[in-house]
Structures are given as C-alpha cells and as structure tokens.
N, C-alpha and C positions, 0 to 999 in steps of 0.2 A: 275557606280557609283549609278544608280538609283537603279538597283537591290541589291547592298549591302545595303542601306538604307533601301528597302522593307525587306530583310531578317533580318536585325538586329529588325526592329519594329515587324516583325513577332516572332522572338525569345523572344524578351522582353515581349510581350503579352503572350505567352504560358507560361514564367517562372512565370509571376505574377498570372496567372490565373489557373496555374496546382494545382491541390489537390489530394493527394495520397487517395486511397479508405480507408485504416486504418489510422486514424489520432490518434495521441499520445497525450493526455491530462494528464499530472502528475500535480495533484494538491498538494499544498506543506502540511506542517506540520498539524497534526490534530488539534492544537489550531487555525488554519486558518478559519475565517467562511465559506469559500467555502466548507470545507470536513464537518463541523460541520451542514451545512445545511441539510444534508443527514444522518449524522452520529453521532448526539448527543446522541442519546441513549446508544452510545458505551461508551461515558464518564460519564454517569448519576451515576454511582457507588459511594459509600463512599470513596472507596480509588482508586485513578487514578494511573494506572503504568505509571512511570517517562518516560519510553519508549515511550507509546502511546502518552504523553501529550507532548513528544520532538518533534519528527518526524516519521511520519508514514513509510518513506522509509528505517528505520533501520530493519522492519519486511516484509513490503509490496515492491513488485515492479510491475511496468507497464507492462502488457502483450501485449501493444502496440495497444490495441483497443480502441475506443472512450469510454469515461467514463464522466457521466454516460450514461447507455443505458440499457433498460430492457433486461433481458435475456443474457446479455453480460459480461463475467467477465473481468473487467478492470485492475484488480490487482490480484497478487497472493502471497503466501508467498516467502521470500527470500530463505527458506531452508525447509526441512522436520520436521514434529512436530513429538516428543516435542524436537529435536536437535536443532531448532531454539531458543528454551528458553535457552539452555545450553550455548549458546554464551555469554551470561552474567551471567547466574545463575548457581550455583553450582547443578550438579545433585542429592543433599541431599542423595544419597545413602550411603554415607560415615558416617553418623549420626547414633547415637544409636538408637533412636526414629524416625521413617519415616513413615508418614502418607501414608497409603495404595495407594491412587490414586497416590501420588508423586512416590512414589516405584514403581508402575507399569506405568509411563511414562504418566499419564492422569492428569495432574495439573489442566486443564481447567474444569474438573467434578465440581471443587469446586471455582476455581478462575478464571475469565474473564481474558484474556490476556490485555484488555484495561482499565478495570475498575470493582471494585468489592465491595462487601458488606462486604467481609472478606479478 
C-alpha cells in the first residue's frame, strides 16, 4: 500500500509539473486587447476588413509554437494567397472592368487584408 501511495503521488506531481517544449498559445479575436497590444497598427486603416475585426482564426492558425516570441512564427495563413481571399470574395475576374492587381491575384498591393485607407 505504501508503494502505491508513493507511486500515485509521484505520478500526480509529474502530471502537474510537466510542460511540453512547444506551448500553444492561441489568442482570441483581433478586437481582443491581447492581440492589439502588438498588432494595433494592422487595424489602424480607415476601412477595417470585417473578417479581421471579427476573428483572426478565420484566416490565421496557430503553428503550435509559443507566441509571441522573437523570430518564431506563431501563426500562419489557413490557406494559400490569394485563394484564402476567395473563400469569401468573388475572384472579380468575371467583371467587365477588373483592376489589374486584382486580375493578377495581388489584391494586397493596394488593399491590406486587415485594414486599409482604400
């Protein structure tokens, strides 16, 4: 019985103190003060993209690495660019007059995906 108690105490101590090497820290939506502490500049444009205002995880996903940490990408896009944009937006190529950057798939040349002045 004595060994069982020691074993259980040891196991409980290990479980409570174990910390994986790569921590996952997923911050909530962009409107959350935790995100805006570092990323407020992304939301400073005149026109704020509704998706960016709603929830970062619609376009970004955790890489499983601790965030924020210098030189470490804590998040990545959920899809390839510009395909990720077309999940919500029409590709605009069916229109009669298409702005050249949009036609070429480079919308972010003029428009930030977070907020923009145009």
